[in-house]
Structure formats: structure tokens, C-alpha cells
Residue frames as a rotation matrix with the C-alpha (Angstrom) as fourth column:
MET 1
0.988 0.152 0.008 1.86
-0.122 0.757 0.642 18.16
0.091 -0.636 0.767 -3.12
SER 2
0.313 -0.925 0.214 5.18
-0.830 -0.157 0.535 17.17
-0.461 -0.346 -0.817 -1.64
GLY 3
-0.169 -0.487 -0.857 7.54
-0.860 0.498 -0.113 14.50
0.482 0.717 -0.503 -2.95
PHE 4
0.374 0.261 -0.890 7.63
-0.021 0.962 0.274 10.80
0.927 -0.084 0.365 -2.21
LYS 5
0.608 -0.182 0.773 8.06
-0.792 -0.069 0.607 9.82
-0.057 -0.981 -0.186 1.40
GLY 6
0.656 -0.454 0.603 11.22
0.209 0.877 0.433 7.72
-0.725 -0.158 0.670 1.39
THR 7
-0.088 -0.824 -0.559 14.51
-0.572 -0.418 0.706 7.82
-0.816 0.382 -0.435 -0.48
LYS 8
0.945 0.326 -0.036 14.63
-0.199 0.483 -0.853 6.79
-0.261 0.813 0.521 -4.12
LEU 9
-0.040 -0.985 0.170 17.62
-0.473 0.168 0.865 4.77
-0.880 -0.046 -0.472 -5.29
ALA 10
-0.153 -0.104 -0.983 18.77
-0.962 0.241 0.125 3.21
0.224 0.965 -0.137 -8.53
ALA 11
0.782 0.603 0.160 17.30
-0.624 0.762 0.175 -0.29
-0.016 -0.236 0.972 -8.65
ASP 12
0.629 -0.564 -0.535 20.56
0.059 0.721 -0.691 -1.95
0.775 0.403 0.487 -9.69
LYS 13
-0.395 -0.736 0.550 22.12
-0.561 -0.281 -0.779 -0.78
0.727 -0.616 -0.302 -6.41
VAL 14
-0.245 0.444 0.862 19.53
-0.927 0.152 -0.342 -2.76
-0.283 -0.883 0.374 -4.46
ILE 15
0.761 0.593 0.263 18.17
-0.463 0.781 -0.420 -5.60
-0.455 0.197 0.869 -6.60
LYS 16
-0.211 -0.908 -0.362 20.91
-0.977 0.190 0.093 -8.15
-0.015 0.374 -0.927 -7.21
ILE 17
0.005 0.141 -0.990 21.21
-0.344 0.930 0.131 -11.86
0.939 0.340 0.053 -7.95
GLY 18
-0.600 -0.161 -0.784 20.08
0.536 0.646 -0.543 -13.71
0.594 -0.746 -0.302 -4.84
SER 19
-0.887 0.310 0.342 17.91
-0.445 -0.772 -0.454 -10.85
0.124 -0.555 0.822 -3.53
ARG 20
-0.663 0.748 -0.017 14.69
0.676 0.590 -0.442 -11.96
-0.320 -0.305 -0.897 -1.87
LEU 21
-0.906 0.412 0.100 11.58
-0.268 -0.739 0.618 -10.52
0.329 0.532 0.780 -3.51
GLU 22
-0.517 0.854 0.052 7.90
0.495 0.349 -0.796 -10.26
-0.698 -0.386 -0.604 -2.79
PHE 23
-0.960 0.256 0.112 5.38
-0.015 -0.447 0.894 -9.62
0.279 0.857 0.433 -5.56
TYR 24
-0.539 0.841 -0.049 1.69
-0.032 -0.078 -0.996 -8.65
-0.842 -0.535 0.069 -5.42
PRO 25
-0.979 0.201 -0.044 0.00
-0.027 0.083 0.996 -10.02
0.204 0.976 -0.076 -8.56
GLU 26
-0.315 0.942 0.114 -3.76
-0.873 -0.335 0.355 -9.88
0.372 0.012 0.928 -9.10
GLU 27
0.203 0.400 -0.894 -4.02
-0.158 0.914 0.373 -13.64
0.966 0.066 0.249 -8.50
ALA 28
0.178 -0.230 -0.957 -2.35
0.888 0.457 0.055 -13.37
0.424 -0.859 0.286 -5.08
PRO 29
0.416 0.036 0.909 -2.93
0.009 -0.999 0.035 -9.86
0.909 -0.007 -0.416 -3.63
GLU 30
0.997 -0.068 0.045 -1.66
-0.043 0.031 0.999 -11.07
-0.070 -0.997 0.028 -0.25
GLY 31
0.370 -0.915 -0.158 1.81
-0.924 -0.381 0.043 -11.36
-0.099 0.130 -0.987 -1.80
VAL 32
0.987 -0.161 -0.005 4.07
0.159 0.975 -0.159 -14.18
0.030 0.156 0.987 -3.01
SER 33
0.507 -0.862 -0.027 7.75
-0.354 -0.236 0.905 -14.83
-0.786 -0.449 -0.425 -2.31
SER 34
0.938 -0.309 0.157 10.53
0.277 0.398 -0.875 -15.20
0.208 0.864 0.459 -4.84
ARG 35
0.356 -0.872 -0.336 14.24
0.150 -0.301 0.942 -14.47
-0.922 -0.386 0.024 -5.34
VAL 36
0.640 -0.208 -0.739 16.39
-0.724 -0.486 -0.490 -13.09
-0.257 0.849 -0.462 -8.13
GLU 37
0.665 -0.396 0.633 17.99
0.373 0.911 0.178 -15.89
-0.647 0.118 0.753 -10.17
GLU 38
-0.366 -0.759 0.539 19.45
0.898 -0.135 0.419 -13.69
-0.245 0.637 0.731 -12.90
ILE 39
0.483 0.433 -0.761 19.38
0.125 -0.895 -0.429 -10.14
-0.866 0.112 -0.487 -14.23
LYS 40
-0.620 -0.708 0.338 20.01
0.466 0.014 0.884 -9.52
-0.631 0.706 0.322 -17.91
ASN 41
-0.765 0.233 0.600 18.93
0.523 -0.318 0.791 -7.27
0.375 0.919 0.122 -20.74
GLY 42
-0.769 0.439 0.465 16.93
-0.519 -0.853 -0.055 -5.04
0.372 -0.283 0.884 -18.39
LYS 43
0.322 0.897 -0.303 14.91
-0.513 0.434 0.740 -7.97
0.796 -0.083 0.600 -17.05
ILE 44
-0.376 -0.320 0.870 14.75
-0.910 0.303 -0.282 -9.85
-0.173 -0.898 -0.405 -13.76
LEU 45
-0.114 0.305 -0.946 14.50
-0.273 0.906 0.325 -13.64
0.955 0.295 -0.020 -13.83
ALA 46
-0.391 0.091 0.916 12.76
-0.915 -0.148 -0.376 -14.41
0.101 -0.985 0.141 -10.56
ALA 47
-1.000 0.013 -0.016 12.10
0.016 0.983 -0.181 -17.87
0.013 -0.182 -0.983 -9.12
MET 48
-0.470 0.883 -0.011 8.51
-0.149 -0.067 0.987 -18.77
0.870 0.465 0.163 -10.00
PRO 49
-0.682 0.294 0.669 6.19
-0.724 -0.148 -0.673 -18.24
-0.099 -0.944 0.314 -7.02
MET 50
-0.702 0.495 -0.512 3.84
0.259 0.847 0.464 -21.04
0.664 0.193 -0.722 -6.01
ASN 51
0.096 0.779 0.619 0.53
-0.679 -0.403 0.613 -20.94
0.727 -0.480 0.491 -4.18
GLU 52
-0.077 -0.123 0.989 -0.11
-0.967 0.251 -0.044 -22.84
-0.243 -0.960 -0.138 -0.95
LYS 53
0.773 0.396 0.496 -0.86
-0.270 0.912 -0.308 -25.99
-0.575 0.104 0.812 -2.98
GLY 54
-0.149 -0.944 0.295 2.45
0.113 0.280 0.953 -25.80
-0.982 0.175 0.065 -4.83
VAL 55
0.408 0.356 0.840 0.84
0.870 0.127 -0.477 -24.71
-0.276 0.926 -0.258 -8.10
PRO 56
-0.679 -0.727 0.103 2.80
0.720 -0.631 0.287 -22.09
-0.144 0.270 0.952 -10.10
ILE 57
0.324 0.701 -0.635 1.29
0.440 -0.706 -0.555 -18.60
-0.837 -0.099 -0.538 -10.18
ILE 58
-0.566 -0.456 0.687 1.26
0.807 -0.136 0.575 -17.24
-0.169 0.879 0.445 -13.73
PRO 59
-0.193 0.496 -0.846 0.15
0.104 -0.847 -0.521 -13.58
-0.976 -0.188 0.112 -14.11
ARG 60
0.805 0.483 0.344 -1.23
0.440 -0.097 -0.893 -12.10
-0.398 0.870 -0.291 -17.30
PRO 61
-0.178 -0.866 0.468 1.45
0.984 -0.158 0.083 -11.00
0.002 0.475 0.880 -19.78
GLY 62
-0.399 -0.070 0.914 1.99
0.334 -0.940 0.074 -7.29
0.854 0.335 0.398 -19.24
GLU 63
0.630 0.704 -0.328 0.37
0.545 -0.101 0.832 -7.28
0.553 -0.703 -0.447 -15.81
ALA 64
-0.146 -0.622 0.770 1.66
-0.294 -0.715 -0.634 -4.43
0.945 -0.319 -0.078 -13.64
MET 65
0.699 0.345 -0.626 2.37
0.459 0.455 0.763 -5.24
0.548 -0.821 0.160 -10.03
MET 66
0.628 -0.484 0.609 4.14
-0.726 -0.647 0.234 -4.00
0.281 -0.589 -0.758 -6.97
GLY 67
0.466 -0.550 -0.693 7.34
0.408 0.829 -0.383 -5.65
0.785 -0.104 0.610 -5.78
LYS 68
0.808 -0.281 0.519 9.35
-0.579 -0.543 0.608 -5.40
0.111 -0.791 -0.602 -2.57
THR 69
0.312 -0.745 -0.589 12.82
0.360 0.667 -0.653 -6.48
0.879 -0.008 0.477 -1.47
PRO 70
0.900 0.117 -0.419 14.05
0.434 -0.171 0.884 -6.32
0.032 -0.978 -0.205 2.13
GLY 71
0.187 -0.866 0.464 16.83
-0.039 -0.478 -0.877 -4.07
0.982 0.147 -0.123 3.39
ASP 72
-0.612 -0.485 -0.625 18.43
0.621 0.195 -0.759 -3.32
0.490 -0.852 0.182 6.75
GLY 73
-0.649 0.445 -0.617 15.52
0.477 -0.394 -0.786 -2.14
-0.592 -0.805 0.043 8.89
CYS 74
-0.233 0.559 -0.796 13.57
-0.655 -0.695 -0.297 -1.21
-0.719 0.452 0.528 5.79
PHE 75
0.016 0.128 0.992 12.25
0.648 0.754 -0.108 -2.52
-0.761 0.645 -0.071 2.51
TYR 76
-0.766 -0.284 -0.576 12.55
-0.268 -0.675 0.688 -1.25
-0.584 0.681 0.441 -1.02
LYS 77
0.157 0.936 0.316 9.39
0.280 0.264 -0.923 -0.93
-0.947 0.233 -0.221 -3.09
PHE 78
-0.784 -0.422 -0.456 9.21
-0.309 -0.371 0.876 -0.89
-0.538 0.827 0.160 -6.87
SER 79
0.416 0.895 -0.158 6.88
-0.543 0.106 -0.833 -1.25
-0.729 0.433 0.530 -9.83
THR 80
-0.756 -0.651 0.067 7.34
-0.355 0.494 0.794 -3.98
-0.550 0.577 -0.604 -12.42
HIS 81
0.283 0.817 -0.503 5.54
-0.943 0.139 -0.304 -5.79
-0.178 0.560 0.809 -15.23
TYR 82
0.017 -0.186 0.982 5.26
-0.070 0.980 0.187 -9.51
-0.997 -0.072 0.004 -15.76
LEU 83
-0.182 -0.180 -0.967 6.45
-0.932 -0.282 0.227 -10.46
-0.313 0.942 -0.116 -19.24
ASP 84
0.363 0.200 -0.910 6.71
-0.618 0.782 -0.075 -14.23
0.697 0.590 0.408 -19.54
LYS 85
0.707 -0.222 0.671 7.77
-0.460 0.576 0.676 -17.48
-0.537 -0.787 0.305 -17.89
ALA 86
0.447 -0.648 -0.616 10.93
-0.602 0.290 -0.743 -19.45
0.661 0.704 -0.261 -18.69
ARG 87
0.922 -0.288 -0.259 13.60
0.387 0.691 0.610 -21.65
0.003 -0.663 0.749 -17.14
GLU 88
0.486 -0.851 0.200 16.95
-0.798 -0.525 -0.295 -20.54
0.356 -0.017 -0.934 -15.79
GLY 89
-0.769 -0.639 0.013 18.87
-0.618 0.738 -0.271 -23.79
0.163 -0.216 -0.963 -15.78
ASN 90
-0.716 0.522 -0.464 16.54
0.467 0.852 0.237 -26.18
0.519 -0.047 -0.854 -13.96
ILE 91
-0.679 0.420 -0.602 14.65
0.485 -0.360 -0.797 -23.42
-0.552 -0.833 0.040 -12.19
PRO 92
-0.008 0.744 0.669 11.28
0.934 -0.233 0.271 -22.17
0.357 0.627 -0.693 -13.52
VAL 93
-0.707 -0.338 -0.621 11.24
0.556 -0.809 -0.192 -18.38
-0.437 -0.481 0.760 -13.45
TRP 94
0.676 0.730 -0.094 9.16
0.583 -0.609 -0.537 -15.31
-0.450 0.308 -0.838 -14.07
ILE 95
-0.521 -0.712 0.471 10.58
0.841 -0.524 0.138 -12.75
0.148 0.468 0.871 -16.47
VAL 96
0.624 0.692 -0.363 9.71
0.749 -0.662 0.028 -9.28
-0.220 -0.289 -0.931 -15.17
THR 97
0.541 -0.404 0.738 10.93
0.291 -0.733 -0.615 -5.81
0.789 0.547 -0.279 -16.04
MET 98
-0.245 -0.698 -0.673 13.84
0.964 -0.103 -0.245 -4.37
0.101 -0.709 0.698 -14.09
PRO 99
0.807 0.577 -0.127 12.68
0.588 -0.804 0.084 -1.06
-0.054 -0.143 -0.988 -12.57
ALA 100
0.268 -0.704 0.657 14.79
0.261 -0.604 -0.753 2.05
0.927 0.374 0.021 -12.99
GLU 101
-0.593 -0.452 0.666 14.51
-0.467 -0.481 -0.742 2.90
0.656 -0.751 0.074 -9.31
VAL 102
-0.113 0.525 -0.844 13.24
0.726 0.623 0.291 1.65
0.679 -0.579 -0.452 -5.95
GLN 103
0.149 0.237 0.960 11.81
-0.436 -0.856 0.279 3.56
0.888 -0.460 -0.024 -3.01
LYS 104
-0.720 -0.482 -0.499 13.20
0.260 0.479 -0.838 2.97
0.643 -0.733 -0.220 0.47
ILE 105
0.266 0.864 0.427 10.48
-0.413 -0.298 0.861 2.59
0.871 -0.405 0.278 3.09
GLN 106
-0.712 -0.439 0.548 11.10
-0.669 0.186 -0.720 2.16
0.214 -0.879 -0.427 6.80
ASN 107
-0.847 0.337 -0.412 9.43
0.304 0.942 0.146 -1.00
0.437 -0.001 -0.899 8.12
ARG 108
-0.415 0.717 -0.560 7.01
0.777 -0.040 -0.628 1.00
-0.473 -0.696 -0.541 10.28
GLU 109
-0.608 0.100 -0.788 6.37
-0.256 -0.964 0.074 3.64
-0.752 0.247 0.611 7.65
PHE 110
-0.042 0.642 0.766 3.42
0.846 0.431 -0.314 3.71
-0.531 0.635 -0.561 5.29
VAL 111
-0.957 -0.237 0.167 3.33
0.289 -0.743 0.604 6.03
-0.019 0.626 0.780 2.32
ARG 112
-0.141 0.930 -0.340 0.31
0.420 -0.255 -0.871 8.34
-0.897 -0.265 -0.354 2.30
VAL 113
-0.859 -0.032 0.512 -1.47
0.491 -0.336 0.803 9.57
0.147 0.941 0.304 -0.78
SER 114
-0.737 0.651 -0.182 -4.17
-0.551 -0.735 -0.396 12.17
-0.391 -0.192 0.900 -1.18
ALA 115
-0.846 0.533 0.011 -7.60
0.467 0.731 0.497 10.62
0.257 0.426 -0.868 -1.64
ASP 116
-0.700 0.707 0.097 -11.25
-0.707 -0.669 -0.227 11.63
-0.095 -0.228 0.969 -1.67
TYR 117
-0.583 0.517 -0.627 -13.60
0.103 0.812 0.574 8.81
0.806 0.270 -0.527 -0.70
THR 118
0.302 0.783 0.544 -16.64
-0.640 -0.256 0.724 8.51
0.706 -0.567 0.424 1.53
VAL 119
-0.743 -0.461 -0.485 -15.96
0.081 0.657 -0.750 7.10
0.664 -0.597 -0.450 4.98
ILE 120
0.515 0.848 0.128 -18.41
-0.176 -0.041 0.983 6.08
0.839 -0.529 0.128 7.69
LEU 121
-0.682 -0.728 0.067 -17.08
-0.141 0.041 -0.989 6.56
0.718 -0.684 -0.130 11.20
ARG 122
0.531 0.824 -0.197 -18.81
0.032 0.212 0.977 5.05
0.846 -0.525 0.086 14.22
PRO 123
-0.298 -0.695 0.655 -17.18
-0.652 -0.353 -0.671 6.39
0.698 -0.626 -0.348 17.40
LEU 124
0.085 0.238 -0.968 -16.96
0.480 0.841 0.249 3.96
0.873 -0.485 -0.043 20.32
ASN 125
0.589 0.147 0.794 -17.72
-0.538 -0.662 0.522 5.13
0.603 -0.735 -0.311 23.85
GLU 126
-0.247 -0.782 0.572 -15.77
-0.952 0.086 -0.293 4.07
0.180 -0.617 -0.766 26.93
TYR 127
0.052 0.350 0.935 -17.83
-0.549 0.792 -0.267 0.85
-0.834 -0.500 0.233 27.10
GLY 128
-0.830 -0.462 0.311 -17.16
0.011 0.545 0.838 -0.10
-0.557 0.699 -0.448 23.48
ALA 129
0.090 0.932 0.351 -20.68
0.712 0.186 -0.677 0.76
-0.696 0.311 -0.647 22.29
MET 130
-0.623 -0.296 0.724 -21.07
0.767 -0.413 0.490 2.58
0.154 0.861 0.485 18.97
GLU 131
-0.342 0.458 -0.820 -22.31
0.272 -0.787 -0.554 6.15
-0.899 -0.412 0.145 19.07
ASP 132
0.643 0.704 -0.302 -23.95
-0.054 -0.351 -0.935 8.24
-0.764 0.617 -0.188 16.33
MET 133
0.253 -0.498 0.830 -22.66
0.888 0.459 0.005 7.54
-0.384 0.736 0.558 12.83
ILE 134
0.199 -0.301 -0.932 -20.52
-0.261 -0.934 0.246 10.16
-0.945 0.194 -0.265 11.07
ILE 135
0.511 -0.061 0.858 -20.44
0.795 0.415 -0.443 10.26
-0.329 0.908 0.260 7.26
THR 136
0.594 -0.405 -0.695 -17.63
-0.321 -0.912 0.256 12.35
-0.738 0.071 -0.672 5.83
ARG 137
0.923 -0.351 -0.155 -14.71
-0.081 0.215 -0.973 12.27
0.375 0.911 0.170 3.32
ILE 138
0.518 -0.842 -0.150 -11.14
0.638 0.264 0.723 11.14
-0.569 -0.470 0.674 3.73
THR 139
0.852 -0.301 -0.429 -8.35
-0.447 -0.844 -0.296 13.50
-0.273 0.444 -0.853 2.65
ASP 140
-0.069 -0.835 -0.546 -5.52
-0.903 0.285 -0.322 10.97
0.424 0.471 -0.774 2.52
ILE 141
0.899 0.379 0.219 -4.92
-0.431 0.853 0.293 7.27
-0.076 -0.358 0.931 3.09
SER 142
-0.241 -0.949 -0.201 -2.07
-0.932 0.285 -0.225 4.87
0.271 0.133 -0.953 3.80
GLY 143
-0.151 0.129 -0.980 -1.71
-0.047 0.989 0.138 1.21
0.987 0.067 -0.143 4.66
GLY 144
-0.717 -0.239 -0.655 -1.81
0.591 0.289 -0.753 2.23
0.370 -0.927 -0.066 8.31
GLY 145
-0.343 0.633 -0.694 -4.61
0.651 -0.372 -0.662 4.77
-0.677 -0.679 -0.284 8.53
ILE 146
-0.004 0.439 0.898 -6.60
0.884 -0.419 0.209 7.67
0.468 0.795 -0.386 7.11
ALA 147
-0.893 -0.051 -0.448 -7.05
0.261 -0.869 -0.421 11.39
-0.368 -0.492 0.789 7.55
LEU 148
-0.222 0.894 0.389 -10.53
0.880 0.012 0.474 12.88
0.419 0.448 -0.790 7.38
THR 149
-0.890 0.038 0.454 -12.41
-0.163 -0.957 -0.240 16.05
0.425 -0.288 0.858 8.14
ASN 150
-0.221 0.854 -0.470 -15.33
0.871 0.390 0.298 16.45
0.438 -0.344 -0.831 10.52
ASP 151
-0.028 0.289 0.957 -17.36
-0.036 -0.957 0.288 19.31
0.999 -0.026 0.037 11.95
LYS 152
0.872 0.288 0.396 -17.07
-0.399 -0.051 0.915 17.97
0.283 -0.956 0.071 15.50
GLU 153
-0.121 -0.962 0.246 -14.01
-0.931 0.023 -0.366 17.28
0.346 -0.273 -0.898 17.61
LEU 154
0.778 0.260 -0.572 -13.19
-0.089 0.947 0.310 13.66
0.622 -0.190 0.759 18.47
PRO 155
0.776 -0.478 0.411 -11.12
-0.537 -0.161 0.828 12.82
-0.330 -0.863 -0.382 21.58
VAL 156
0.092 -0.840 -0.535 -7.53
-0.778 0.274 -0.565 11.82
0.621 0.468 -0.628 20.84
GLY 157
-0.834 -0.443 0.329 -6.99
-0.552 0.674 -0.491 8.25
-0.004 -0.591 -0.807 22.02
SER 158
0.004 0.908 0.419 -10.62
-0.586 0.342 -0.735 7.26
-0.810 -0.243 0.534 21.55
LYS 159
-0.851 -0.288 0.439 -11.61
0.100 0.733 0.673 4.50
-0.515 0.617 -0.595 19.13
ALA 160
0.044 0.865 -0.499 -14.05
-0.751 -0.301 -0.588 4.22
-0.659 0.401 0.636 16.26
VAL 161
-0.003 0.048 0.999 -15.21
0.516 0.856 -0.040 1.69
-0.857 0.515 -0.027 13.70
VAL 162
-0.361 -0.234 -0.903 -14.13
-0.593 -0.690 0.416 2.80
-0.720 0.685 0.111 10.22
GLU 163
0.217 0.468 0.857 -16.09
0.476 0.716 -0.511 1.69
-0.853 0.518 -0.067 7.14
LEU 164
-0.342 -0.344 -0.874 -14.74
-0.658 -0.576 0.484 2.21
-0.670 0.741 -0.030 3.61
THR 165
0.217 0.554 0.804 -16.65
0.194 0.782 -0.592 0.75
-0.957 0.284 0.062 0.69
SER 166
0.932 0.350 -0.090 -15.60
0.026 -0.313 -0.949 2.63
-0.360 0.883 -0.301 -2.44
ILE 167
0.136 -0.951 -0.276 -11.83
-0.719 -0.286 0.634 2.11
-0.682 0.112 -0.723 -2.78
PRO 168
0.634 0.180 -0.752 -11.13
-0.741 0.419 -0.525 0.38
0.220 0.890 0.399 -6.12
GLY 169
0.136 -0.583 -0.801 -9.77
-0.300 0.746 -0.594 -3.15
0.944 0.321 -0.073 -5.86
VAL 170
-0.787 -0.475 0.394 -9.93
-0.476 0.061 -0.877 -3.25
0.393 -0.878 -0.275 -2.06
GLY 171
-0.269 0.770 -0.579 -13.51
0.435 0.633 0.640 -4.20
0.859 -0.079 -0.505 -1.29
MET 172
0.678 0.645 0.353 -15.43
-0.064 -0.426 0.902 -3.55
0.733 -0.634 -0.248 1.91
LEU 173
-0.526 -0.818 -0.233 -13.23
0.297 0.080 -0.951 -2.48
0.797 -0.570 0.201 4.82
ARG 174
0.678 0.643 0.357 -14.61
-0.178 -0.328 0.928 -2.42
0.714 -0.692 -0.108 8.35
ILE 175
-0.113 -0.910 -0.400 -11.79
0.554 0.276 -0.785 -1.72
0.825 -0.310 0.473 10.75
THR 176
0.793 0.215 -0.569 -11.37
0.603 -0.405 0.687 -0.51
-0.083 -0.888 -0.451 14.32
GLY 177
0.066 -0.775 0.628 -9.28
0.529 -0.507 -0.681 2.65
0.846 0.377 0.376 14.41
GLN 178
0.179 -0.093 -0.979 -7.83
0.936 -0.290 0.199 4.94
-0.303 -0.953 0.035 17.05
ILE 179
0.897 0.153 0.415 -7.99
0.281 -0.922 -0.267 8.74
0.342 0.356 -0.869 16.89
MET 180
0.151 -0.950 -0.274 -4.37
0.988 0.137 0.071 9.87
-0.030 -0.281 0.959 16.86
ARG 181
-0.891 -0.436 -0.128 -4.83
0.419 -0.897 0.138 13.53
-0.175 0.069 0.982 15.91
CYS 182
0.213 0.944 0.252 -7.65
0.969 -0.237 0.071 16.08
0.127 0.229 -0.965 15.98
VAL 183
-0.627 -0.511 -0.588 -6.77
0.555 -0.823 0.124 19.66
-0.547 -0.248 0.799 15.14
PRO 184
0.449 0.819 -0.356 -8.92
0.314 -0.518 -0.795 22.59
-0.836 0.245 -0.490 13.99
ILE 185
-0.085 -0.398 0.913 -8.49
0.996 -0.043 0.074 23.68
0.009 0.916 0.400 10.37
LYS 186
-0.498 -0.192 -0.845 -7.47
0.373 -0.928 -0.009 27.34
-0.783 -0.320 0.534 10.25
ASN 187
-0.776 0.183 -0.604 -9.59
-0.488 -0.780 0.391 29.78
-0.399 0.598 0.695 8.27
ALA 188
-0.797 0.589 0.131 -12.42
0.583 0.695 0.422 27.27
0.157 0.413 -0.897 7.81
ILE 189
-0.535 0.670 0.515 -15.78
-0.263 -0.711 0.652 28.99
0.803 0.213 0.556 7.24
THR 190
0.648 0.690 0.322 -17.39
-0.586 0.181 0.790 26.78
0.487 -0.701 0.522 9.89
PRO 191
0.127 -0.638 0.760 -15.66
-0.891 0.263 0.370 24.81
-0.436 -0.724 -0.535 12.68
THR 192
0.860 0.047 -0.508 -13.89
-0.347 0.785 -0.514 21.90
0.375 0.618 0.691 10.97
TYR 193
0.421 -0.705 0.571 -11.34
-0.646 0.209 0.734 19.44
-0.637 -0.678 -0.367 12.30
GLN 194
0.200 -0.488 -0.849 -8.61
-0.732 0.502 -0.461 17.43
0.652 0.714 -0.257 10.60
ILE 195
0.540 0.128 0.832 -8.64
-0.737 0.550 0.394 13.98
-0.407 -0.826 0.391 12.18
GLY 196
-0.265 -0.693 -0.670 -6.02
-0.831 0.517 -0.206 11.25
0.489 0.502 -0.713 11.86
VAL 197
0.655 0.556 0.512 -7.11
-0.721 0.664 0.201 7.66
-0.228 -0.501 0.835 12.44
LYS 198
-0.516 -0.848 -0.123 -4.73
-0.857 0.510 0.074 4.73
0.000 0.143 -0.990 12.89
PHE 199
0.383 0.623 -0.682 -5.97
-0.603 0.728 0.326 1.29
0.700 0.286 0.654 11.80
LEU 200
-0.063 -0.372 0.926 -5.79
-0.975 0.223 0.023 -1.25
-0.215 -0.901 -0.376 14.62
ASP 201
-0.131 0.119 0.984 -7.04
-0.263 0.953 -0.151 -4.57
-0.956 -0.279 -0.094 13.27
MET 202
0.448 0.280 -0.849 -6.68
-0.872 -0.071 -0.484 -4.67
-0.196 0.957 0.212 9.49
SER 203
0.751 -0.160 0.640 -6.08
0.154 0.986 0.066 -8.12
-0.642 0.049 0.765 8.02
LYS 204
-0.305 -0.949 -0.074 -2.86
0.028 -0.086 0.996 -8.70
-0.952 0.302 0.053 6.09
VAL 205
-0.342 0.242 0.908 -4.85
0.905 0.345 0.249 -9.45
-0.252 0.907 -0.337 2.92
HIS 206
0.719 0.678 0.153 -6.76
0.695 -0.699 -0.166 -6.16
-0.006 0.226 -0.974 3.09
GLN 207
0.534 -0.589 -0.607 -3.63
-0.036 -0.732 0.680 -4.24
-0.845 -0.341 -0.412 4.01
ASN 208
-0.515 -0.753 0.408 -1.78
0.363 0.240 0.900 -5.63
-0.776 0.612 0.150 1.01
LYS 209
0.028 0.611 0.791 -4.72
0.999 -0.042 -0.004 -4.75
0.031 0.790 -0.612 -1.26
LEU 210
0.883 0.324 -0.340 -4.70
0.378 -0.920 0.105 -1.23
-0.279 -0.221 -0.935 0.16
VAL 211
0.099 -0.935 -0.340 -0.94
-0.045 -0.346 0.937 -0.86
-0.994 -0.078 -0.076 -0.27
LYS 212
-0.499 -0.231 0.835 -1.27
0.747 0.374 0.549 -2.11
-0.439 0.898 -0.014 -3.85
PHE 213
0.512 0.767 0.388 -4.00
0.856 -0.493 -0.154 0.48
0.073 0.411 -0.909 -4.51
ILE 214
0.781 -0.282 -0.558 -1.80
0.024 -0.878 0.478 3.24
-0.624 -0.387 -0.679 -3.03
PHE 215
-0.262 -0.949 0.176 1.19
0.215 0.121 0.969 2.08
-0.941 0.292 0.172 -5.04
GLU 216
-0.163 0.280 0.946 -0.87
0.981 0.151 0.124 2.25
-0.109 0.948 -0.299 -8.24
ILE 217
0.891 0.447 -0.082 -1.82
0.445 -0.894 -0.046 5.86
-0.094 0.004 -0.996 -7.42
GLN 218
0.365 -0.847 -0.386 1.88
-0.106 -0.450 0.887 6.61
-0.925 -0.283 -0.254 -6.90
ARG 219
-0.411 -0.532 0.740 2.76
0.626 0.425 0.653 4.98
-0.662 0.732 0.159 -10.21
GLN 220
0.310 0.618 0.722 0.13
0.940 -0.313 -0.136 7.03
0.142 0.721 -0.678 -12.04
SER 221
0.913 0.018 -0.408 1.29
0.168 -0.927 0.334 10.19
-0.372 -0.374 -0.850 -10.25
LEU 222
-0.045 -0.998 -0.041 4.89
0.138 -0.046 0.989 9.57
-0.989 0.039 0.140 -11.25
ALA 223
-0.302 -0.029 0.953 3.80
0.916 0.269 0.299 9.15
-0.265 0.963 -0.055 -14.86
LYS 224
0.603 0.606 0.520 2.09
0.705 -0.709 0.008 12.54
0.373 0.362 -0.854 -14.65
GLY 225
-0.351 -0.840 0.413 4.97
0.415 -0.535 -0.736 14.13
0.839 -0.087 0.537 -12.75
ILE 226
0.355 0.555 0.752 2.93
-0.544 -0.531 0.649 14.54
0.760 -0.640 0.114 -9.57
GLY 227
-0.715 -0.699 -0.018 4.28
-0.344 0.373 -0.862 13.67
0.609 -0.610 -0.507 -6.13
THR 228
0.345 0.761 -0.549 2.75
0.346 0.441 0.828 12.06
0.873 -0.476 -0.111 -3.07
LYS 229
0.667 -0.035 0.744 2.91
-0.605 -0.608 0.514 12.87
0.434 -0.793 -0.427 0.59
């Protein structure tokens, strides 16, 4: 597999006191906002996020989560662990680990990872009615779409309802997608097509769960020395 999509930079070149942050803890998979109050001893002291009722969000000690910080026309993604809560002056804070590096992602760019999960595709005809169901496997996935294989060609530009039920931590996904690519796979024993589908109507909550799932695959791959697409 190829390397990470996006430039990797030293975290201390990007994450500084005052930087805006977004975290994705288990309690709030849609994401919570924070900012860097202090950095010391390899740890970030981040302003304690609150839920919509103003109640502090306190993750489990040691909980791994994805974090993001905005850049110029991009964002920087990183992995961190929640350690504890404290106060920095009068400000309640999270204490989280300072990552060694961050990954630069263009705002319209989603990282893809290889995946092998069942997908149900229900092509839509020109009137919006669903046609015969297709059950197949995806070959990769991102926060913006999937790639899959099929034994029949699907028209580029057409739409389909995509159903994914087996992705850990994401739950049932039923999304309208658009066929962006359909190319024959060379040297296939029988006619087989590689099909790219762009998600059109995914909710922000589901998208964040999916991005978190993808980020966890990346983290595990990095630990094993394996890249992503």
C-alpha cells in the first residue's frame, strides 16, 4: 500500500498555545471544541469541552481519540490520549498527550483506507425508483465515499442508495451516493468493474464516526508500519 495521503509535520510546529482544537471522544463522536491553554512536559492542557447543556465532558483516562486543528485552507489531524483533568489558573482543562506529528489534510480531502465489508447497493433509475439490489464488497472507504467491485457496469453520474451495516463503531449507514467512476479491472477472470461512489447526504454525526473509524485504522497501521492510501 502507498503512504499516507497528506503531509506529515512535527506537531510542535502546528499545535501552539492558543490553537483551536477539535476532539472526537467516545462520549461526543460528533466532535467538541477546545483550545490550547498550555503545553508542557509533552502534554497539552486544553480548555475543557462542554456539551450543549454546559456540562463538562470527561473521557475515560487513557481513552484514545482523534484531534484536529485548523490551518490555512486545511486542517491538521492527530492522535492523542486523554490523561486527566485539572485547572490552568482559573480555567478547567483536559490533560492530553502531545502527538509527535500531525497530518495535513486539505479541507475537501478525505483519507482513504483499504477495507473489506459487505455493502448493499440499490441503483436508482432516472425517476428515482430503486432497481435490483446489488450485494458486494467494498475495497476502500473514506469519509466521503467508497470503492467497490461489481460484475456489472454502472453508469457514471447515476445515483444509488448505499447501505453499510458492519463497520465497527459507526452503526447502520443508509446514504444516497453518486457513481463517480466505473472502470473494468484488467486481467479479471470474469468481467469485473471497480466502482467509486461519492456520498451525497451523510449526516455530520455519521461522517465523524466514519472518520474516527478510519483514523483508528490509520493509527493501527502506523503502529504496524503499514501505510494507507
